[in-house]
C-alpha positions as CSV (number, residue, x, y, z in Angstrom):
1,M,113.2,92.2,98.5
2,I,110.2,93.5,96.2
3,A,107.1,93.9,97.6
4,P,104.2,91.9,95.5
5,P,102.0,94.1,93.4
6,P,98.1,94.5,95.2
7,F,95.7,91.9,94.5
8,H,94.2,93.2,91.6
9,A,97.0,94.0,89.6
10,R,98.0,90.7,89.8
11,A,97.6,88.6,85.7
12,E,95.4,86.2,87.1
13,V,93.6,88.2,89.2
14,R,93.0,90.1,85.9
15,A,92.0,87.5,83.9
16,V,88.9,86.8,86.3
17,L,88.4,90.7,86.6
18,G,88.5,92.2,82.8
19,Q,88.4,96.2,83.0
20,T,85.8,96.2,85.7
21,L,87.9,95.4,89.3
22,R,84.7,95.1,91.2
23,P,82.1,92.4,92.0
24,G,78.9,92.4,89.7
25,G,80.6,94.8,87.2
26,L,78.9,97.2,84.9
27,A,75.5,95.6,85.5
28,L,75.9,97.2,89.7
29,T,77.5,100.3,87.8
30,G,74.5,100.9,85.8
31,R,72.0,100.2,88.7
32,L,73.3,102.8,90.8
33,L,73.4,105.3,87.4
34,D,69.6,104.0,86.9
35,W,69.4,105.6,91.6
36,A,71.0,108.5,90.3
37,E,69.0,109.2,87.8
38,A,65.6,108.9,89.0
39,A,66.9,110.8,91.9
40,G,67.8,114.0,89.5
41,L,71.0,113.1,87.5
42,A,70.2,114.1,83.8
43,P,72.2,114.4,81.0
44,G,74.8,116.7,80.7
45,G,75.5,115.9,84.1
46,R,79.5,116.4,85.5
47,V,80.5,113.0,87.3
48,L,83.9,112.7,88.9
49,D,84.5,108.6,88.7
50,L,87.1,108.1,91.6
51,G,89.3,105.4,91.9
52,C,88.3,105.3,88.0
53,G,91.2,102.1,87.4
54,P,91.4,101.6,83.1
55,G,88.2,103.7,82.3
56,A,85.0,101.3,81.8
57,S,82.7,102.6,84.1
58,L,83.7,106.4,82.1
59,Q,83.4,105.2,78.9
60,V,79.5,104.0,80.3
61,L,78.8,107.2,81.5
62,H,79.8,108.4,78.6
63,R,77.1,106.4,76.0
64,R,74.5,108.2,78.7
65,G,75.4,111.7,78.1
66,L,77.2,112.2,81.0
67,K,80.3,114.5,80.7
68,A,82.4,111.6,82.9
69,V,86.6,112.8,84.4
70,G,88.0,110.2,86.2
71,V,91.0,109.7,89.1
72,D,93.2,107.2,90.2
73,A,96.2,107.3,92.1
74,T,98.3,105.5,89.2
75,P,99.6,106.8,85.9
76,P,96.4,107.5,83.0
77,D,98.6,105.3,80.8
78,I,99.4,102.1,82.7
79,P,99.2,98.7,80.8
80,G,95.6,97.5,80.4
81,S,93.6,101.7,80.4
82,L,91.3,102.1,78.2
83,E,91.8,104.7,75.7
84,N,89.5,108.1,75.1
85,V,88.5,108.2,78.4
86,P,89.1,111.8,80.6
87,R,91.8,110.4,83.3
88,V,93.8,112.1,85.9
89,Q,96.4,111.0,88.4
90,A,96.1,112.5,92.0
91,A,95.3,111.2,95.2
92,A,91.3,110.8,96.1
93,E,91.5,113.2,99.2
94,H,93.2,116.1,97.2
95,L,91.2,116.6,94.0
96,P,92.1,118.9,91.3
97,F,88.9,120.0,90.8
98,A,87.4,123.4,92.6
99,T,83.9,123.7,95.2
100,A,81.0,122.3,93.5
101,S,82.0,120.9,90.5
102,F,80.4,117.8,89.8
103,H,76.8,117.3,89.7
104,A,77.6,113.3,90.5
105,V,80.4,111.3,92.1
106,L,80.9,107.6,91.7
107,C,83.1,105.6,93.8
108,E,82.8,101.9,92.8
109,C,85.0,99.7,95.5
110,A,87.7,102.2,95.6
111,A,86.7,104.2,99.1
112,S,88.2,100.7,101.2
113,C,91.2,101.0,99.5
114,M,92.0,104.6,100.3
115,G,91.2,104.3,103.5
116,P,87.6,105.7,103.8
117,G,89.0,108.0,106.2
118,Q,86.9,110.8,106.7
119,A,89.0,113.5,104.9
120,L,87.9,111.3,102.3
121,F,84.5,112.2,102.1
122,D,85.4,115.4,103.0
123,E,86.9,116.6,99.8
124,I,84.2,114.3,98.1
125,R,81.4,116.2,99.7
126,R,84.3,119.7,98.9
127,V,83.3,118.7,95.1
128,L,79.4,118.1,94.6
129,R,77.3,120.4,94.8
130,P,74.4,121.1,96.6
131,G,72.0,118.1,96.4
132,G,74.8,115.9,94.7
133,V,74.7,112.5,95.1
134,L,76.8,109.7,95.8
135,L,77.2,106.5,93.8
136,L,78.9,104.6,96.3
137,S,79.7,99.9,96.1
138,D,82.2,98.7,98.2
139,L,82.7,96.0,100.8
140,Y,81.5,95.7,104.4
141,Q,82.8,93.5,107.4
142,R,80.5,91.6,108.8
143,G,83.0,90.5,111.2
144,P,86.6,91.0,112.8
145,Q,88.5,92.4,111.3
146,C,91.3,90.2,109.8
147,E,94.5,90.2,107.8
148,A,94.5,90.3,104.1
149,R,92.6,86.8,103.2
150,A,94.0,87.2,100.4
151,G,98.0,89.7,100.8
152,G,99.2,91.8,99.0
153,G,97.0,95.2,100.0
154,S,93.6,93.5,99.9
155,C,90.8,96.3,99.4
156,H,88.8,94.5,102.9
157,E,90.9,95.7,105.3
158,G,89.9,99.0,104.8
159,A,86.7,97.9,103.9
160,L,84.5,99.0,107.5
161,S,81.1,97.8,108.6
162,L,77.5,98.6,107.4
163,D,77.4,100.6,110.1
164,G,80.7,102.3,110.3
165,W,80.0,102.6,106.7
166,R,76.7,104.6,107.6
167,A,78.4,106.3,110.3
168,A,81.4,108.2,107.8
169,L,79.2,109.3,105.1
170,R,76.9,111.2,108.3
171,R,79.8,112.6,109.5
172,A,80.2,114.4,106.1
173,G,77.2,115.6,106.0
174,F,75.0,113.5,103.2
175,C,72.4,111.7,103.7
176,I,71.9,107.9,102.6
177,L,69.1,107.3,100.5
178,T,69.0,104.1,99.4
179,L,70.8,101.3,100.1
180,E,71.2,97.9,99.2
181,D,73.0,94.7,100.5
182,H,74.8,93.2,97.2
183,S,77.2,90.6,98.9
184,R,75.8,87.5,96.0
185,A,78.3,89.1,93.9
186,M,80.8,89.3,96.2
187,A,80.3,85.0,96.7
188,E,79.7,84.9,92.8
189,L,83.2,86.9,92.3
190,A,84.9,85.0,95.1
191,A,84.4,81.7,93.5
192,R,85.8,82.4,90.5
193,L,88.7,83.6,91.7
194,V,89.1,80.4,93.4
195,F,88.0,78.6,90.2
196,A,91.6,80.4,88.7
197,G,93.2,79.9,91.3
198,A,93.9,83.6,92.2
199,L,92.4,82.4,95.0
200,S,92.8,80.1,98.1
201,L,89.6,78.9,99.5
202,R,92.3,78.4,102.9
203,S,92.3,82.6,102.7
204,G,90.4,84.4,105.2
205,Q,89.3,81.1,106.3
206,D,88.7,82.2,110.5
207,C,87.5,85.9,109.5
208,A,83.9,86.5,107.8
209,P,83.6,87.1,104.7
210,P,82.9,90.4,103.4
211,G,79.8,91.8,102.4
212,Y,78.9,93.6,98.8
213,F,77.0,96.4,99.0
214,L,75.6,99.9,96.8
215,C,74.9,103.1,98.1
216,L,73.2,106.4,96.7
217,A,73.5,109.0,99.0
218,T,73.1,113.1,98.2
219,R,75.0,116.4,99.3
220,E,73.2,118.1,102.2
221,G,73.3,122.2,103.0
């Protein structure tokens, strides 16, 4: 029996999400980058987009004068990938880059899909230079964990509570500079998916709906 495609890969979901496979789209990418620039990220800085998907954020990074490369578990030439963006296929826990290679790592709504274990954040810390920044956005649990509300491998399964995200970052040697709640963007996206028939109103009805956050953290030491 052939397994169903991941939720984000379904045609009806992609029709709603477009090239940005997350709540808030590029507007929230811009907010993260504004924070990073205020914290010292300058044009010419090297940035890793971890879980880059088709590459929409890579284009934004390049327009801001940053030297960016993307990593994703899927092949660079999958249908829907944007052209002329540097993108390599690799596992997040085993990145093909030297220690202290990057001034910043961008990880948008991807860590929960990768399983945000300690190995992931330890590897992010390894490739960051001392004082480098992690730009993180993701889902967070607001109640007991439930089965995937949309089926087919929803990232909701891998989301932590806000306290869980904070603890995971601290254990890996990060200091959180800014953390903002953007759960409204998550609710708006869910409504669009329901309207498009990509998500059932009954999905996850016994679960607290997930929230969504943005975070800027710096690598200590």
